[in-house]
C-alpha positions in Angstrom: 166.3 183.7 2.2 162.9 183.3 3.7 161.7 179.7 4.0 158.5 180.5 2.1 160.4 181.9 -0.9 162.7 178.9 -0.9 159.7 176.6 -0.6 158.2 178.2 -3.7 161.4 177.7 -5.6 161.6 174.1 -4.7 157.9 173.5 -5.6 158.3 175.2 -8.9 161.4 173.1 -9.7 159.5 169.9 -8.8 156.4 170.9 -10.9 158.5 171.9 -13.9 160.2 168.5 -13.8 156.8 166.8 -13.5 157.1 165.4 -10.0 154.0 163.6 -8.8 152.0 164.0 -5.5 153.9 167.0 -4.1 153.1 167.5 -0.4 154.4 170.3 1.9 154.4 169.7 5.6 155.1 172.5 8.1 157.1 171.1 10.9 158.3 174.4 12.4 158.6 174.1 16.1 158.0 170.4 16.0 161.3 169.3 14.5 164.8 170.5 15.4 166.0 169.5 11.9 163.9 171.6 9.6 160.9 174.0 9.3 159.4 172.6 6.2 159.4 169.1 4.7 158.5 168.6 1.0 157.7 165.1 -0.3 157.3 164.2 -3.9 157.3 161.2 -6.1 159.3 160.4 -9.3 158.2 158.0 -11.9 161.5 156.1 -12.3 164.9 156.0 -10.6 166.3 158.3 -13.3 163.3 160.7 -12.7 164.0 160.8 -9.0 167.7 161.6 -9.7 166.8 164.3 -12.1 164.3 165.8 -9.7 166.8 165.9 -6.9 169.6 167.4 -9.0 167.2 170.1 -10.4 166.1 171.0 -6.8 169.7 171.3 -5.7 170.7 173.4 -8.7 167.6 175.7 -8.4 168.3 176.2 -4.6 171.9 177.0 -5.3 171.1 179.5 -8.0 168.7 181.1 -5.6 171.5 181.6 -3.1 170.8 178.6 -0.8 173.3 175.9 -1.6 172.1 172.5 -0.2 173.8 171.4 3.0 173.8 167.8 1.8 172.0 165.1 -0.1 171.5 161.4 0.3 170.4 158.6 -2.0 170.6 160.6 -5.3 172.9 158.0 -7.0 170.6 155.1 -6.2 167.4 156.8 -7.4 164.8 155.1 -5.2 164.8 157.8 -2.5 166.7 161.1 -2.6 166.9 163.6 0.3 168.1 167.2 -0.2 168.8 169.2 2.9 168.4 172.9 2.1 168.8 174.2 5.7 165.2 175.2 6.6 163.7 172.7 4.1 164.2 169.0 3.7 163.1 167.6 0.4 162.3 163.8 0.0 161.8 162.5 -3.5 160.9 158.9 -3.8 159.6 156.2 -6.1 155.9 155.5 -5.3 156.6 152.0 -3.8 159.3 153.5 -1.5 156.9 156.4 -0.5 154.2 153.9 0.3 156.5 151.8 2.4 157.8 154.7 4.6 154.6 156.8 4.7 156.3 160.0 5.8 153.1 161.9 5.5 151.5 159.7 8.0 154.5 159.9 10.3 154.3 163.7 10.4 150.5 164.0 10.2 150.0 164.5 13.9 147.9 167.6 13.8 150.6 169.3 11.6 149.4 171.4 8.7 149.9 169.5 5.4 149.3 171.0 2.0 149.1 168.9 -1.2 150.4 171.0 -4.0 148.3 171.3 -7.1 148.3 173.8 -9.9 145.3 175.5 -8.1 147.0 175.7 -4.7 150.4 176.9 -6.0 150.0 180.0 -8.1 153.3 181.8 -8.6 
């Protein structure tokens, strides 16, 4: 599956589950781990868990089973590795602490997803 199609599936799953502050970072050619990084916030530990589980299910149903996941059971920070996409879902306080956007924002195209920028 093309990375862009999978990206759209992940974003839709996050939006449908009311994730907050979704950001997509294109790291193609700058990371050997992934092409696209998606970062989103959940409102509670249970919300983070639900978001991560939904992303994993939606990716699998689209034919891209996740290669792995981390932190889902704790609920403060979940990582889902879907081959060409790595999804980070965090509580706002954890996201503020790690500041992944700032880490990767070295002249790398970043898109904040809103209803206006993500029309399916």
